[in-house]
N, C-alpha and C positions, 0 to 999 in steps of 0.2 A: 184162158177163161176157166178151163177145167181145174187148173191148179188152185186158183183163188177160190172158186166155188167149193172145192174139196176142203181147203183149209178153214174156210168160214163154217162150213157144215161140221167139220170136226170139232171146232170150238163150241158151236151150238149144241152138238150132241153131248159133249162133256157137261155143259151147263144143264141140259135136261136131266142127266143123272144126278147132278148135285141137288137140283131143285126137287127131285122126286123123293129124296131123303130115305132111300132104301139101299144105299150103298153106291159108291162111285167107281169109276174106271180105276183099275189098279194103279196106274200112274198117278191118278188124282188122289188116291190114298196118300201117296208120297207127297204130292203137291200140297194137300191139306196139312199134313204133318209139318212140312217145312214152313208153310205159310203161317201156321199157328205159332211155331217157334220163333220165326223171324219177324212176325208182325207185318207181313206183306200180303197183297192180294194173291189169289191163286194164279191169275194170269201173269203177274209179275214173276212168280216162282216158275211158272211154265217157261217163260222166256229165259230166265237165268239158268235153269237146269238144262234147257236146250243147248245153250252155249257151252256148258260144262260137258255135256254128253258128246259133243263134237270131238273132245279130246280122246274119247274111247275109240273113235274111228281110226286113229293113227295106226294101231297094230292090226286092225282089220283091213287096212288099205282101202277104205271106203272114201270115195271122192264126193265132196259136197258140190251142190249146184245152186242155181238161183232158187229152186224149189226148197232146198234145205234152209237157206237163209230166210225165205218167205215164211216157211213153216215156223221157224224159231220165233218169229214176231207175230204173225197173223193169228195163229191158234190162241196164243195168250190174250191178244186183244179181243178176239171173238168171244172167248170164254168170259172175260171180264164184262164185256158188253151184254152178253146173254144174262149173266148173273145180275147186272144192274137193271135189266128190263123185265126179266121173268121172275115173278114172285114164287115163293115156295108153293108146291102143289100140296093141297090138304087132303082131298078125297082119295081114299085108298085105290079105287078103280083107276082114277086118273094117274096116280103115282105109278101103278103097274104099267099103264100104257106109256108113260114117260120113260120108264126104264127100258121096256121092250123097244120103243121107238128110238131111244138114244143108242142102244146097242146096234140096232139095224142101221141107223144113219151113220154111226161111226164106222161100220164096216164099209159102207159105200164111200164115205169120205176118204178112208185110208186107201182103198183101191183107186179112187179117182186121182188123188194127188200123186201117188206113186206111179200110176199109169201114164202120166205125161212125160216121164223120164227126164225131169228137170232136177233130179236129186231128191232122194227120200228125206223125210223129216229126220231130225236127230234121233228119235226113238226108233223109227222104222229103219233108218240106216244101220243102227245097231242090229236090228232083226235081220235085214237083208245081208249084211256083212257076215253075221254068224251062219246064216243059211248057206251062203256061198263057201265059207271056209270049212264048215262041218259036213256039208252035203245033206243036212237035215231038211225036213219039210217046213214050210212056213207055219203050218198048223202046230207042229211040235215046238219049234223054236219060239214062236210068238207066245204060246201058252206058258212055256217055261219062264220066259222073261216076265210075263204078267204075274206069275206066282211069286217070284223073287221080289218084285217091286211092291206087291201088296204087303208082304211080310215086313219089309223095311219101312214102308209107310205106316203100317199099324204100330210098329215099335216106336215111331216118332210121334204118334198120337193121331194119325189119320183115321177116318171112320171106314169100317168094313161092314158090308151087309149082303143081302141076297143078290142085289144088283151087281155087286163086285164079283161074286162067285159066278153069276151068269155071264158077265162080260169075259172074265178070265177063261172060262170054258168054251164060250161060243165064238169069240172074235177070230181066232185062227181058222176054224172051219168055215166061218162066213167070208173072211177075206180071200181065202185061197181060190174059190171058184169065181169071185168077182174080179180078181186082178186081170185075168186074160180078157174079160169082157170090157173092162174100162181102160185097157192099155191102148195108147195111141200108137198107131203104126208109124214107124220111122223109116223113111226112104234112105237107102244107103247112098 
């Protein structure tokens, strides 16, 4: 239940940032750029890129699980559903609330679906694999990945804004303390 709730919440939080029009999640800068170039929905691009990212797991020796596969599909579907149902937010105070809420909800969603130990999502598996291999902190590794992705997405035509910068700087520090709180205890 926590896995599916986390994945749906993740897609919803992505949609909040898209509709706020103040900058999107760094990965969504890339998704927007690719979607614009390929003529696909953002959710479709999320799903396709998820499958491609799994190839990067091979040298990191990261093992996919049922959560990995669910992430690859559910997040993209939830994003497209959110964008279909939620109109763009016009009033600036509401746009700011949507960005702040989107970032906070995304951190909770990330910790929730990783915390069930059914396999991280393709993007988070990249993060956790790099953390394990380098000994770095989640905060540093996640922030570094977000910075690289936003640059690549911007070069492809994705949009960058203050929400993008806020997300890139805040997500690592927000996820790190949430992960132990939302981690499901596994009996040996």
